ZASE-500509 format. One record per residue (C-alpha): chain; x, z, y; residue in one letter. Coordinates in pm, whole numbers. Layout:
<recs>
REC A X Z Y A
...
</recs>
This chain:
<recs>
REC A -1746 -2183 53 M
REC A -1461 -2320 -160 V
REC A -1342 -2538 129 R
REC A -1372 -2246 371 L
REC A -1173 -2026 136 G
REC A -907 -2296 105 F
REC A -876 -2327 484 I
REC A -856 -1949 531 I
REC A -598 -1928 251 G
REC A -392 -2202 417 L
REC A -405 -2020 752 I
REC A -304 -1697 577 A
REC A -10 -1867 405 I
REC A 110 -2020 733 V
REC A 73 -1682 907 G
REC A 266 -1502 633 V
REC A 545 -1762 642 V
REC A 572 -1742 1023 L
REC A 565 -1361 1010 S
REC A 842 -1359 750 G
REC A 1049 -1607 950 F
REC A 1005 -1403 1270 S
REC A 1093 -1081 1087 A
REC A 1405 -1248 944 S
REC A 1517 -1370 1285 R
REC A 1455 -1030 1443 V
REC A 1650 -865 1162 Y
REC A 1949 -1094 1214 E
REC A 1947 -1055 1592 Q
REC A 1897 -678 1588 E
REC A 2167 -630 1323 A
REC A 2409 -844 1526 A
REC A 2332 -653 1847 I
REC A 2375 -317 1672 Q
REC A 2702 -427 1512 R
REC A 2837 -548 1846 I
REC A 2733 -229 2027 A
REC A 2876 -10 1752 L
REC A 3198 -213 1739 G
REC A 3246 -185 2117 R
REC A 3184 190 2112 A
REC A 3436 230 1828 I
REC A 3695 19 2011 D
REC A 3653 232 2324 V
REC A 3686 551 2119 H
REC A 3998 428 1935 A
REC A 4153 326 2267 S
REC A 4083 669 2414 Q
REC A 4234 840 2109 V
REC A 4545 623 2134 Q
REC A 4581 703 2507 D
REC A 4549 1073 2432 R
REC A 4809 1057 2156 L
REC A 5045 858 2377 T
REC A 5019 1124 2649 E
REC A 5108 1399 2405 R
REC A 5399 1209 2258 E
REC A 5523 1140 2611 L
REC A 5508 1513 2681 L
REC A 5736 1578 2383 G
REC A 5980 1316 2494 R
REC A 5989 1448 2853 V
REC A 6026 1807 2740 A
REC A 6314 1721 2506 S
REC A 6483 1516 2784 G
REC A 6463 1808 3031 L
REC A 6604 2052 2781 F
REC A 6962 2174 2823 R
REC A 7161 2353 2558 K
REC A 7276 2696 2688 P
REC A 7628 2828 2657 S
REC A 7494 3116 2445 V
REC A 7188 3150 2225 I
REC A 6893 3247 2440 K
REC A 6533 3342 2359 A
REC A 6370 3219 2678 D
REC A 6464 2853 2667 M
REC A 6106 2739 2744 L
REC A 6100 2927 3073 Q
REC A 6234 2632 3283 P
REC A 5990 2396 3112 L
REC A 5674 2599 3157 R
REC A 5579 2439 3486 S
REC A 5658 2092 3350 S
REC A 5455 2114 3027 I
REC A 5153 2264 3200 Y
REC A 5167 1994 3463 T
REC A 5055 1747 3196 F
REC A 4744 1964 3137 K
REC A 4750 1886 2770 T
REC A 4556 2096 2524 D
REC A 4842 2205 2299 F
REC A 4790 2517 2090 V
REC A 5153 2626 2068 L
REC A 5490 2509 2204 A
REC A 5814 2633 2046 T
REC A 6189 2603 2086 W
REC A 6354 2566 1745 V
REC A 6732 2603 1765 A
REC A 6968 2459 1507 R
REC A 7199 2752 1421 L
REC A 7500 2788 1202 K
REC A 7501 3090 972 P
REC A 7765 3263 1185 E
REC A 7536 3231 1490 E
REC A 7254 3427 1327 V
REC A 7369 3776 1450 P
REC A 7387 3652 1809 A
REC A 7038 3498 1770 A
REC A 6894 3823 1633 E
REC A 7049 4015 1922 A
REC A 6891 3773 2169 E
REC A 6549 3805 2000 L
REC A 6582 4183 2020 T
REC A 6675 4166 2386 R
REC A 6375 3942 2459 A
REC A 6140 4200 2301 G
REC A 6007 3995 2012 F
REC A 5849 4219 1747 P
REC A 6047 4076 1452 E
REC A 6398 3977 1570 P
REC A 6535 3936 1219 T
REC A 6609 3578 1116 V
REC A 6405 3518 797 R
REC A 6254 3244 587 D
REC A 5932 3064 696 Y
REC A 5720 3293 475 D
REC A 5880 3614 608 G
REC A 6111 3667 310 Q
REC A 6479 3759 361 P
REC A 6711 3463 415 L
REC A 7020 3369 210 D
REC A 7264 3266 482 L
REC A 7505 3110 234 T
REC A 7246 2858 111 R
REC A 7206 2631 417 D
REC A 7486 2509 649 P
REC A 7241 2472 942 V
REC A 6928 2673 1010 L
REC A 6629 2562 1223 D
REC A 6507 2893 1368 V
REC A 6218 2955 1611 V
REC A 6372 3116 1919 M
REC A 6091 3091 2180 D
REC A 5711 3031 2192 V
REC A 5456 2941 2453 E
REC A 5211 3090 2514 P
REC A 5330 3435 2422 R
REC A 5084 3669 2250 N
REC A 5110 3910 1955 P
REC A 5015 3635 1710 E
REC A 5258 3371 1839 T
REC A 5549 3611 1907 M
REC A 5547 3706 1538 A
REC A 5661 3350 1459 L
REC A 6002 3391 1628 T
REC A 6295 3439 1396 G
REC A 6146 3224 1120 R
REC A 6364 2954 967 M
REC A 6141 2646 911 L
REC A 6365 2423 700 D
REC A 6204 2545 377 H
REC A 5846 2499 502 D
REC A 5694 2224 279 P
REC A 5543 2038 576 I
REC A 5751 2127 882 L
REC A 6076 2100 689 G
REC A 6004 1732 618 R
REC A 5899 1680 979 T
REC A 6230 1816 1117 F
REC A 6424 1613 863 A
REC A 6251 1289 971 R
REC A 6297 1366 1342 A
REC A 6663 1450 1277 L
REC A 6719 1128 1082 A
REC A 6539 900 1331 E
REC A 6644 1077 1650 G
REC A 6285 1028 1772 Q
REC A 5980 1257 1798 P
REC A 5801 1289 1466 H
REC A 5464 1440 1381 V
REC A 5382 1647 1076 S
REC A 5103 1613 820 D
REC A 4784 1809 905 P
REC A 4825 2183 844 L
REC A 4669 2514 955 P
REC A 4808 2619 1292 L
REC A 4931 2976 1358 T
REC A 4865 3099 1008 G
REC A 4493 3066 941 N
REC A 4414 2881 1264 G
REC A 4246 2544 1302 P
REC A 4374 2232 1130 I
REC A 4623 2050 1348 G
REC A 4953 1865 1361 V
REC A 5297 1957 1497 V
REC A 5497 1710 1708 L
REC A 5874 1779 1682 A
REC A 6088 1620 1957 A
REC A 6467 1645 1895 P
REC A 6687 1779 2179 V
REC A 7027 1607 2222 M
REC A 7349 1773 2331 N
REC A 7455 1646 2672 T
REC A 7814 1614 2554 D
REC A 7739 1420 2238 S
REC A 7460 1268 2037 S
REC A 7426 1579 1823 D
REC A 7076 1729 1791 I
REC A 7090 2093 1891 V
REC A 6723 2178 1829 G
REC A 6363 2075 1858 F
REC A 6086 2123 2109 V
REC A 5756 2131 1916 T
REC A 5396 2104 2031 F
REC A 5104 2195 1803 S
REC A 4768 2023 1863 Y
REC A 4421 2082 1730 N
REC A 4331 1777 1520 L
REC A 3965 1778 1627 A
REC A 4069 1748 1991 T
REC A 4304 1462 1916 L
REC A 4031 1274 1723 M
REC A 3766 1329 1995 L
REC A 3514 1433 1730 T
REC A 3279 1650 1937 N
REC A 3070 1379 2100 D
REC A 2715 1449 1982 D
REC A 2576 1143 2164 L
REC A 2806 892 1997 S
REC A 2674 627 1762 L
REC A 2924 716 1492 F
REC A 3121 995 1331 S
REC A 3499 966 1298 V
REC A 3721 1094 1016 V
REC A 4097 1087 965 L
REC A 4227 962 634 K
REC A 4445 1240 495 D
REC A 4803 1104 482 P
REC A 4909 1367 230 S
REC A 4631 1306 -26 R
REC A 4495 964 -115 A
REC A 4116 947 -136 G
REC A 4061 1244 96 Y
REC A 3940 1258 454 E
REC A 3965 1513 735 L
REC A 3628 1553 903 V
REC A 3502 1782 1180 A
REC A 3176 1977 1153 D
REC A 2931 2047 1438 E
REC A 3146 2332 1569 S
REC A 3461 2119 1571 G
REC A 3624 2279 1265 Q
REC A 3830 2037 1057 I
REC A 3798 2040 679 S
REC A 3916 1815 398 S
REC A 3674 1631 167 R
REC A 3691 1365 -99 A
REC A 3579 1021 8 H
REC A 3203 1008 -64 P
REC A 3116 763 -340 E
REC A 2893 476 -240 G
REC A 2971 513 131 F
REC A 3214 289 311 H
REC A 3329 317 672 P
REC A 3193 61 916 F
REC A 3538 4 1076 I
REC A 3887 148 1021 V
REC A 4119 165 1322 R
REC A 4492 247 1319 T
REC A 4656 454 1594 V
REC A 5023 545 1638 T
REC A 5146 898 1702 F
REC A 5488 1053 1641 G
REC A 5633 735 1488 N
REC A 5354 733 1228 R
REC A 5039 530 1175 D
REC A 4711 718 1142 W
REC A 4391 563 1004 S
REC A 4063 656 1171 L
REC A 3751 569 970 A
REC A 3419 531 1154 Y
REC A 3081 594 989 Y
REC A 2767 497 1184 P
REC A 2526 785 1242 K
REC A 2240 538 1243 I
REC A 2276 248 1002 D
REC A 2248 -67 1218 P
REC A 2099 -253 922 Y
REC A 1838 17 871 E
REC A 1735 -7 1236 R
REC A 1723 -384 1204 A
REC A 1507 -349 892 Q
REC A 1265 -123 1078 K
REC A 1238 -366 1368 M
REC A 1190 -656 1126 A
REC A 926 -456 939 L
REC A 739 -385 1263 I
REC A 749 -753 1362 I
REC A 643 -860 1014 G
REC A 352 -614 1006 L
REC A 246 -722 1354 A
REC A 252 -1085 1239 G
REC A 51 -1002 928 L
REC A -201 -806 1135 A
REC A -235 -1099 1374 L
REC A -277 -1332 1076 T
REC A -549 -1109 933 L
REC A -727 -1101 1269 I
REC A -713 -1481 1303 V
REC A -828 -1530 943 C
REC A -1104 -1274 994 G
REC A -1229 -1433 1314 L
REC A -1211 -1782 1168 F
REC A -1384 -1668 852 G
REC A -1651 -1481 1045 Y
REC A -1727 -1778 1271 V
REC A -1721 -2024 982 S
REC A -1933 -1799 762 Y
REC A -2182 -1751 1046 S
REC A -2208 -2129 1082 N
REC A -2252 -2173 708 I
REC A -2512 -1898 696 R
REC A -2697 -2051 990 L
REC A -2692 -2388 819 R
REC A -2820 -2232 500 R
REC A -3094 -2052 686 E
REC A -3198 -2382 844 I
REC A -3193 -2549 504 Q
REC A -3386 -2259 352 M
REC A -3642 -2280 631 R
REC A -3678 -2653 576 I
REC A -3709 -2594 203 G
REC A -3957 -2314 264 F
REC A -4167 -2540 482 E
REC A -4156 -2808 214 R
REC A -4256 -2558 -54 R
REC A -4527 -2424 175 L
REC A -4661 -2776 218 T
REC A -4650 -2823 -159 A
REC A -4829 -2492 -214 V
REC A -5096 -2582 40 I
REC A -5144 -2917 -131 D
REC A -5156 -2741 -467 E
REC A -5400 -2485 -329 L
REC A -5625 -2762 -203 N
REC A -5607 -2918 -548 H
REC A -5686 -2583 -711 R
REC A -5974 -2514 -478 V
REC A -6126 -2853 -558 K
REC A -6084 -2784 -929 N
REC A -6236 -2437 -895 I
REC A -6532 -2579 -702 L
REC A -6577 -2843 -969 A
REC A -6562 -2576 -1242 V
REC A -6809 -2354 -1054 I
REC A -7040 -2650 -1005 Q
REC A -7025 -2719 -1378 S
REC A -7086 -2352 -1457 I
REC A -7389 -2337 -1228 V
REC A -7533 -2665 -1354 T
REC A -7502 -2578 -1721 R
REC A -7604 -2216 -1682 T
REC A -7917 -2294 -1482 L
REC A -8020 -2588 -1694 R
REC A -8389 -2668 -1716 H
REC A -8587 -2428 -1932 G
REC A -8331 -2148 -1947 S
REC A -8427 -1784 -1911 D
REC A -8366 -1688 -1549 L
REC A -8256 -1329 -1612 D
REC A -8010 -1425 -1882 V
REC A -7887 -1723 -1680 A
REC A -7839 -1508 -1369 R
REC A -7636 -1250 -1567 E
REC A -7416 -1518 -1727 L
REC A -7370 -1701 -1398 L
REC A -7259 -1385 -1216 I
REC A -7020 -1293 -1499 G
REC A -6864 -1638 -1519 R
REC A -6817 -1660 -1142 I
REC A -6675 -1305 -1149 H
REC A -6424 -1412 -1416 A
REC A -6325 -1709 -1200 M
REC A -6291 -1481 -897 S
REC A -6067 -1242 -1091 N
REC A -5826 -1515 -1201 V
REC A -5815 -1659 -847 V
REC A -5723 -1311 -717 S
REC A -5445 -1281 -974 L
REC A -5315 -1626 -886 L
REC A -5320 -1543 -514 S
REC A -5117 -1229 -576 D
REC A -4854 -1437 -757 S
REC A -4865 -1717 -498 Q
REC A -5014 -1947 -760 W
REC A -4708 -1916 -979 Q
REC A -4895 -1803 -1289 G
REC A -5028 -1470 -1415 V
REC A -4946 -1235 -1698 M
REC A -5173 -1291 -1999 L
REC A -5270 -924 -2041 K
REC A -5391 -922 -1681 G
REC A -5684 -1144 -1784 L
REC A -5828 -861 -1995 F
REC A -5899 -630 -1701 E
REC A -6238 -452 -1708 G
REC A -6352 -607 -1380 R
REC A -6343 -956 -1533 A
REC A -6443 -907 -1901 I
REC A -6741 -710 -2030 P
REC A -6670 -418 -2262 H
REC A -6293 -451 -2204 A
REC A -6246 -89 -2308 D
REC A -6349 -179 -2666 R
REC A -6106 -475 -2694 I
REC A -5774 -407 -2865 E
REC A -5508 -634 -2712 V
REC A -5197 -719 -2914 D
REC A -4928 -972 -2822 G
REC A -4631 -1041 -2593 P
REC A -4718 -1031 -2225 D
REC A -4620 -1387 -2139 I
REC A -4677 -1558 -1803 A
REC A -4931 -1840 -1825 V
REC A -4979 -2117 -1573 S
REC A -5261 -2130 -1318 A
REC A -5444 -2405 -1507 R
REC A -5419 -2220 -1838 A
REC A -5522 -1894 -1668 A
REC A -5850 -2047 -1545 Q
REC A -5943 -2180 -1888 S
REC A -5839 -1862 -2073 L
REC A -6023 -1639 -1825 S
REC A -6354 -1823 -1887 L
REC A -6278 -1831 -2259 L
REC A -6224 -1454 -2278 F
REC A -6539 -1387 -2073 F
REC A -6748 -1614 -2294 E
REC A -6623 -1440 -2610 L
REC A -6665 -1090 -2467 A
REC A -7014 -1153 -2328 S
REC A -7150 -1210 -2683 H
REC A -6961 -928 -2855 S
REC A -7228 -657 -2801 D
REC A -7531 -830 -2948 E
REC A -7504 -653 -3282 G
REC A -7559 -311 -3119 L
REC A -7939 -333 -3122 A
REC A -7943 -438 -3486 V
REC A -7684 -216 -3659 V
REC A -7679 65 -3404 G
REC A -7306 66 -3346 K
REC A -7053 -116 -3131 H
REC A -6852 -399 -3281 P
REC A -6470 -363 -3281 S
REC A -6287 -649 -3110 V
REC A -5920 -741 -3157 V
REC A -5763 -1002 -2930 A
REC A -5414 -1097 -3051 S
REC A -5171 -1376 -2983 W
REC A -4820 -1473 -3077 S
REC A -4554 -1735 -3010 V
REC A -4377 -1911 -3296 T
REC A -4090 -2156 -3293 G
REC A -3845 -2231 -3012 E
REC A -3795 -2497 -2748 G
REC A -4036 -2789 -2757 K
REC A -4167 -2677 -3097 D
REC A -4284 -2339 -2966 A
REC A -4655 -2282 -3039 T
REC A -4905 -2044 -2881 F
REC A -5154 -1898 -3126 Y
REC A -5459 -1692 -3011 F
REC A -5709 -1509 -3237 R
REC A -6028 -1332 -3136 W
REC A -6198 -1126 -3410 E
REC A -6519 -920 -3379 E
REC A -6570 -672 -3662 F
REC A -6906 -520 -3763 N
REC A -7092 -838 -3681 T
REC A -7235 -1137 -3867 S
REC A -7422 -1461 -3808 A
REC A -7748 -1271 -3833 A
REC A -7667 -1001 -3577 T
REC A -7455 -1196 -3327 R
REC A -7638 -1396 -3062 R
REC A -7563 -1763 -3092 P
REC A -7325 -1903 -2830 D
REC A -7483 -2080 -2537 S
REC A -7454 -2451 -2484 E
REC A -7195 -2394 -2211 F
REC A -7010 -2144 -2430 G
REC A -6991 -2385 -2721 I
REC A -6859 -2660 -2497 I
REC A -6602 -2419 -2350 L
REC A -6493 -2280 -2686 L
REC A -6477 -2603 -2878 D
REC A -6380 -2863 -2619 R
REC A -6293 -2752 -2267 V
REC A -6040 -2474 -2346 A
REC A -5860 -2659 -2630 P
REC A -5838 -2982 -2432 E
REC A -5713 -2800 -2120 A
REC A -5432 -2648 -2326 L
REC A -5368 -2956 -2538 G
REC A -5451 -2772 -2860 G
REC A -5721 -2715 -3116 T
REC A -5973 -2441 -3187 S
REC A -6208 -2320 -3454 K
REC A -6467 -2046 -3492 R
REC A -6622 -1905 -3804 Y
REC A -6771 -1595 -3966 F
REC A -6610 -1391 -4240 T
REC A -6777 -1129 -4452 D
REC A -6714 -862 -4190 V
REC A -6632 -1041 -3865 S
REC A -6663 -1328 -3625 Y
REC A -6334 -1517 -3562 V
REC A -6226 -1759 -3292 Y
REC A -5879 -1917 -3315 E
REC A -5695 -2130 -3060 L
REC A -5363 -2307 -3120 T
REC A -5174 -2491 -2845 A
REC A -4817 -2595 -2755 P
REC A -4645 -2321 -2559 L
REC A -4525 -2565 -2292 E
REC A -4888 -2645 -2195 T
REC A -4972 -2275 -2180 V
REC A -4686 -2209 -1940 V
REC A -4725 -2567 -1792 D
REC A -4368 -2673 -1699 V
REC A -4490 -2953 -1474 N
REC A -4707 -2718 -1273 E
REC A -4422 -2467 -1251 R
REC A -4201 -2739 -1103 A
REC A -4463 -2812 -837 R
REC A -4543 -2460 -730 T
REC A -4210 -2284 -796 G
REC A -4050 -2070 -1064 Q
REC A -4270 -1827 -1261 I
REC A -4157 -1544 -1477 T
REC A -3983 -1673 -1788 A
REC A -4180 -1633 -2110 P
REC A -4092 -1347 -2336 V
REC A -3870 -1455 -2623 R
REC A -4098 -1525 -2920 P
REC A -4131 -1234 -3157 V
REC A -4318 -1268 -3482 R
REC A -4582 -999 -3533 K
REC A -4807 -947 -3831 P
REC A -5159 -1073 -3779 R
REC A -5442 -824 -3776 H
REC A -5623 -816 -4107 P
</recs>
């Protein structure tokens, strides 16, 4: 079993190692595949975003190139460009014409706004407050919008130089002479978050900038954030606030949030729009490493399950073989023990026949009373029959001592008080003790005819000492009897009491009368009572009870 367990353990260790190695390889391969797939998808997305931004910047450049400064201030400057800007089919939210006016040109501009029907023709600050015309030498005023609706037409007449975001945008575009894009801001008041691309318009006669054509775009559309089937989510790092990101929700609304602690983008890509660099951060919706871990876990568990099945099958087959071998060995051993028991039984039968022959010969000796002899012969053979029955029930492995005092084997057993540990005695000792007890009990009722009452009999025994020094002591005492009332023991009884039983047990005996009783004592080594040699021949018998000292009956 130890060798089998070692082999199964070795198989289990090899299976666990192979399962772990396979899981590790699967994890590395799956993680690499997921990283490559995610990286390709991000590269495609970043390329599409850059193409979209390039198209919108090109629109601003084309629109500013087609623009012509009028001889007078006009409020419908976008009218010639409407067909051109819609040809691009871009998704701008608002297009405006912002004219650069001198303070003395403000009345003419207000008159033009009034003529065009705008609801608020007064030139005012970006927040609607009255404007101090003496403060700024040049004013950037919204003179036309596209598309025109009540919300957008209210923007005309506003001077945007003081706007904290658009003012910087116009200043950069003016300084660079190139289209420039603003920081993210709410479009049309409380509209969606977006950016404004300001393209400067040059005077045909000189390099002076006479105004700006602006296009406002929804930031979510520019970032292509509404792809529910994508493997990632994209955010825009807020250029105006370090540590913040602009992210779109499920409905496409952009909001600002602080960079989440503990989370890092998988890849950061940079795109160019309006002469500025924008950083797009990509977060995977499904962690590629988590998916790889799940696949590795599945492979590892499958390998462990396969290992358990192999170990189980190997163990079952090996255990079946071992059990079959043990059954064969047990059967061989059983047959050997059976042969030994049969031999022992033959030996016992011969001994029993010899004992019976001796009993018959000595009981029916010449000149004996036939009635008395017949009664003694039947009783002695009955005692022998009883002990043989007990030995057969125990497969000749000994009998319990108290079992020899049953009423069917000993006369007047109901009047015998038995006291002592119920030890298991050997078959040889049981035969001698059974005849001994019968012989003692068959003479215990002789005093009845003389004294008119039954004698009281106490049969007690004890075990003293331990190991090889353990001694078996037996005492038979008949009260209410004497040498005058008790029938003398027969010749066979005397031989049995004084010689046969003590010699069979390797001990000594004595019998005597006291003032009130008849006593028979037998002392023998415990190992001959339990007969270790016989136990080795016929098999294990019940272990003797641990010796316990008991007071002797008075």
